[in-house]
Every structure is written in structure tokens, then in C-alpha cells.
C-alpha positions, 0 to 999 in steps of 0.5 A: 539676559546672561547665560547660566553657568554650565558644567565644565564637561558640557559643550553646546552648539547654539544657533544664532537664528531663533526658532519663532512661534506665534501664539494667538491668545485673543479674547473678545474685544482684544487680539493678543499675540505672543511671539517667542523665539528660542535658539536651537541648542545641541549638546556635543557630548558625542563629540567630547565625552564620548570619544574621551571615554572610549579612549580611556577604555582603550588605554586601560585594555591596552595596559592590561594586555601589556601587563598580562602578556597576551601571547602567553594566554590561551587562544580563546582568551586572546579572542575574547580580549580582542572582541572586548577591545573592539566592542567595549569602547563603542559601548562605553561611548554610547553609554556615556553619550546617553548618560551625559545627554540625560544630565545635560537636558536641564542645563540646555533648557536653561540656556534656551530660556536665557537666550529666548526673546518674547514680544507681546502685542495686544490690539484693542480696536474698540478703545483704539489702543495697542499695548506692546511689550517688546524684547527691548523693554521689561514693561508694557507700552500703550499706544493710541491708534491715532499715533500709528500711521502704519505697520510694515515689514522693512529691511533691517538697517545694514541688511545685505539681503532681503531676508533680514527684515524687521516689523515696525510701526510708523508713529508720529514720534518715528519708527518703533521696532516690534520684532527685530531681524532675529525674531520671526520670519518674513511671513510671520512678520507680514501676517502680524503687520496685516493683523495690525493694519486690519485693526487700524482700519476697523477703528478708522471706519468706526470713527469715520463711518461712511455718510448715508444719503 
């Protein structure tokens, strides 16, 4: 998804790691997990607009001081001017940051939305089906439990350490990645893998009940 156009004055820092939350929307007969990841986006007005506005105030006050010849002014007036030169830029800096932060809130939220990722996993043990909408697809795919061998957390391809992991399904047609390395922590993926394995186990036990003597 493309990032929306933002004002020329708005500079932001966007994290490459997504903050992921898992919402359990389960209902009778169906376990539903909505996994959503959003980047941390911070406005940098305090580093850009704030200093520029403070410098502008200093330039104006300096120009005024030169124009009126400060040496010829009364002592109290000079003291008040020096106080203004020291305090006014900081005040304008803070006011500018406050105003630009309020103005940029909507744009920052739009950037978050544009760069977020969502995955939906639906487990239906009674019918032996699993519906999945991954970050790579705009539609929902349905798998039969019979097609799924296991759910597992494994290192991402090319990962240099054990922190970059993916949640994938081992199916008859090969692996299916549900969550890539950018979405979800290791523990979150492990919890989801356990929930999927539990649903597969319950369905298998239902299809093959233990023999009674």
C-alpha cells in the first residue's frame, strides 16, 4: 500500500519493526484471531519546524536591535529586550511544536494505516477447515485440516539470528507463510502455532476416536 502524501513541512521517523497486537474474536464453533501490526511513526517537528521558527525570531529581534541602536535605549528597555531575546525563541519553539503536532496527527495516523499489516486466522474444528487472509492476499483462502501437516515457527529465510522467525503451515502443497518476520514476536507466533495445533489435534481425535473395549 502506498504511503499517502504528506505536507512538505512534516518530517517523520518510521520504524521498520511493526508493533503487533492479536485480537481474539472467537465465537462458538470458530476461533478467530486478528493479527495487526503498525509501525511506530513519530513526527520530527521539534527537530525541524521548532528550530527554524526560533531562528526566525532571533533574526527578527537582531534586526530590530540593529535598527533602533540598542545602546541609545534606556537600561530597563535593554534588559527587557535581552530577556525577550533569551526567552521568546524558546517560547516560539515550543508553540510551533505544539501547533505542528496537532496539525500532523491526522497525517501520521494515515501513514500508520498505510503501512500496517493485518492477518486473519479462522479455525473451525467442527468442520475441519481453516480460513486465512494473509498480508499477501486480498481475499480469504480456505484450507482443509486434512491438507495441513503442522503449524510451526521457523527462522526466516536468510535470517542471521534466531530473532527473525515466521509462522508457517506445512501443507501437502508445501509451506504457507501466515506471518512473516515483520509481523508478530516469537512468543506471539508460538501461541498461534499452539492454537492451530490444538485445533488440528481435536479434529483428528474426532475423526479417529479411541477404540473402546
